[in-house]
N, C-alpha and C positions, 0 to 999 in steps of 0.2 A: 504493499500500500504506500503510495507515494504521499508524504505530508508536506504541505504547502501553507505558508502563514506568514503574517507579518506584525510588526508592533504598531500601536496606533498612530504614531507619527509617521510611519512609513520608513524610517531610517534602517530598519533591520528585517532581512527576510530570511526564510527557511525554507529549503529545498531539498528534502531527504527522502529516504525510504524506510529509515528507523529512527526511533528515539532510543536513548538509553534508559533514562528514569524520568518517571512522574512524581511529584512529591508537592506537599503542601507544608508551608511553614508558618510558625507563629511565634518565631524569636523577636526581641523587641527591633533588630535593625529592619526586619522585613516589614514589621507592623509599622515603623515609622516612616519607611519609605514609601510604603503604598496608602497611608492612612486607612488602614483596614484592619480586621482583627486576624485575617488569614491571607496568605498569597499562594498562589499556585505557580510551579516552575515545570518546564520540560527541558531536559538536557538532550542536546544533540552532539556529534562530532563538529568541530569547527569547519571541517571542509563544507559542511551543509549549510552554514550562516554565512551571509553575505552582509555587510554592512555598507550603507550608502551615504556618501559624504564623510567628512571628518571632523564633525563637529559632536561627536559622541562624548559624554562626560561619565567618568567613572568617580566612584566613592568607595573606598574603604576603610570602615572604622574599627572593625576588628580583624585580627589576623585570620586569614582563610576566607574573608568574604570580600568580593568585590562585586559592585551593581553597577552595571551600565545603562546610562539613560541615552 
């Protein structure tokens, strides 16, 4: 099954056949960044992810957690 998707602003697209992981997170970082009680994530190989433009921002508050906007 081919998976195709994009973020709401259109800066990131995913075109792949497989996802690695689907998870929900309710840690303080995820709740704060989303303004919601829980967030959902899907993990793909970087080769399946395409970013459009160079104005993506990253935030890393805790070791091992990097968010990209």
